[in-house]
Legacy VTK file of the C-alpha trace (Angstrom):
# vtk DataFile Version 3.0
C-alpha trace
ASCII
DATASET POLYDATA
POINTS 162 float
71.305 73.080 91.902
71.994 70.132 94.146
75.523 69.397 95.247
77.256 66.369 96.655
79.665 67.783 99.225
83.179 66.393 99.465
83.960 64.219 102.477
84.758 66.201 105.623
88.409 67.226 105.285
90.933 67.312 108.092
92.050 70.780 109.183
94.369 70.785 106.176
95.401 68.219 103.649
99.077 67.406 103.453
101.522 66.734 100.689
100.446 67.017 97.088
97.211 65.086 97.555
94.224 66.779 95.993
90.609 66.865 97.119
87.754 66.367 94.707
84.233 67.713 94.876
81.506 66.601 92.539
78.419 68.665 91.856
75.278 67.619 90.073
73.298 70.224 88.192
70.082 69.964 86.258
70.076 71.139 82.689
68.013 74.278 82.152
64.495 73.862 80.812
64.715 72.900 77.188
68.286 71.676 77.747
69.689 68.382 76.578
66.875 66.119 77.726
66.956 67.458 81.291
69.735 65.019 82.223
71.868 65.655 85.248
75.364 66.844 84.383
78.201 65.971 86.774
81.266 68.125 87.117
84.384 67.374 89.142
86.570 70.068 90.667
90.117 69.577 91.926
91.447 71.399 94.974
95.107 71.547 95.940
94.210 71.900 99.595
91.085 72.137 101.717
91.030 73.792 105.141
88.400 73.020 107.726
86.750 75.425 110.163
89.470 74.843 112.776
92.282 75.951 110.469
94.265 78.889 111.812
95.608 81.881 109.918
99.122 80.535 110.500
98.212 77.097 109.138
96.777 78.587 105.944
99.820 80.839 105.538
102.422 78.121 106.112
100.773 75.584 103.787
99.759 77.921 100.955
101.543 81.265 100.937
104.928 80.771 102.610
106.234 78.661 99.667
104.975 81.307 97.225
106.809 84.077 99.106
109.976 81.948 98.951
109.570 81.879 95.153
109.160 85.670 95.130
112.438 85.948 97.061
114.054 83.780 94.366
113.018 86.358 91.759
109.746 84.988 90.426
106.607 87.107 89.981
103.810 85.524 91.988
100.190 86.287 92.844
98.013 85.338 95.766
94.407 85.554 94.636
91.424 85.349 97.020
88.198 84.453 95.254
84.717 83.709 96.485
81.243 84.916 97.265
80.572 87.923 99.465
80.875 87.080 103.133
83.029 83.971 102.763
86.099 85.359 104.565
88.392 86.612 101.791
89.210 89.896 103.569
89.700 88.124 106.915
92.047 85.605 105.287
94.059 88.275 103.486
94.185 90.961 106.190
93.487 89.113 109.438
91.468 90.228 112.422
90.427 93.874 112.355
92.017 96.306 114.801
90.491 96.789 118.196
90.016 100.336 119.475
92.922 101.521 121.602
95.432 99.023 120.200
98.849 100.605 119.645
101.080 99.810 116.664
103.564 98.141 119.035
100.831 95.849 120.385
99.734 94.989 116.847
103.303 94.047 115.854
103.622 91.720 118.843
100.223 90.016 118.419
100.609 88.103 115.175
98.315 85.164 115.994
95.385 86.532 113.974
97.426 88.264 111.273
96.291 87.459 107.740
98.245 86.589 104.628
99.324 90.148 103.767
100.961 91.086 107.089
102.559 87.634 107.343
103.998 87.910 103.811
105.350 91.385 104.517
106.981 90.113 107.722
108.516 87.127 105.901
109.881 89.299 103.088
111.433 91.935 105.327
112.872 89.367 107.759
114.628 87.793 104.791
115.819 91.129 103.389
117.249 92.136 106.791
119.240 88.882 106.816
121.102 89.563 103.547
123.647 92.230 102.726
122.469 92.897 99.166
120.735 96.098 98.123
117.084 95.619 97.279
113.878 97.373 96.317
110.331 96.224 97.008
107.284 96.891 94.819
103.823 95.891 95.955
100.409 95.866 94.307
97.150 95.484 96.202
94.400 95.120 93.627
90.686 94.457 93.885
88.613 92.939 91.104
84.943 93.611 91.813
82.116 93.505 89.269
84.696 93.345 86.488
86.292 96.639 87.663
89.963 96.496 88.670
91.040 98.973 91.371
94.428 99.730 92.924
93.745 99.722 96.668
97.041 101.521 97.342
96.080 104.499 95.142
94.843 107.260 97.472
93.044 109.126 94.680
89.504 108.295 93.611
90.779 107.541 90.137
89.135 105.463 87.460
89.380 101.717 87.540
92.430 100.171 85.909
92.242 98.783 82.390
92.311 95.029 81.888
94.099 93.784 78.769
93.711 90.364 77.157
LINES 1 163
162 0 1 2 3 4 5 6 7 8 9 10 11 12 13 14 15 16 17 18 19 20 21 22 23 24 25 26 27 28 29 30 31 32 33 34 35 36 37 38 39 40 41 42 43 44 45 46 47 48 49 50 51 52 53 54 55 56 57 58 59 60 61 62 63 64 65 66 67 68 69 70 71 72 73 74 75 76 77 78 79 80 81 82 83 84 85 86 87 88 89 90 91 92 93 94 95 96 97 98 99 100 101 102 103 104 105 106 107 108 109 110 111 112 113 114 115 116 117 118 119 120 121 122 123 124 125 126 127 128 129 130 131 132 133 134 135 136 137 138 139 140 141 142 143 144 145 146 147 148 149 150 151 152 153 154 155 156 157 158 159 160 161
């Protein structure tokens, strides 16, 4: 399929402006006259190659965590092809050998969404005097199998209900 790429975005779009990408795809052999079909996709925000982990977090996830702290159930969902950076975006830079936990806590520049969200949540909870409990899920959907990444057992995949 041929694609018309969107114009080069700035490091991040601002406000509620959306980006559009249009793709052109040929109908399969025997399809409706072999005409090109155009499809438009809307993006809330596009980040360029110079975007930092902090920039992505502040623009996308920080407002969602604020909603969680207001009592809403929220999900951050990373989706894409293998090798596109989902794990890096969610977890951040992998540990270097010999790095202590104290050093990791101090070096937050390359932290991903998960450690940043945890930090934001617990900083907020330390600032209030209310009693609280925290429940977390870390799920993986791969080849239509749902797994709980926090479950230490090699159990079966979780069931998905419609």
